[in-house]
C-alpha angles and dihedrals in degrees: 000000000000121000121210129188125231109229125224086261091054093252129138133192115229105227118247095244091054092046090051094047091052095037091233117178131202110271093020114140122239128187116230115211129178108227128173095332097318139083119245120198113206117193111230122215126208114265089244088073089066093057109124097004091131095045109144096021116154107249096178094098119136113261132205116259118257095028127105 
């Protein structure tokens, strides 16, 4: 377990081993969420990464009438 210190400006440094495990890059955005008494940092990826993630999905599902 790695311990970090919160600075007087409420900043932390993500330790090198954690940055490498998560492949974090300088300038990358992360989402900070409070969760059950702790803060979770979730790395965000550019929307371009999602391109094609539903390729091959079955689109022949029944649809409600009157909707496009």
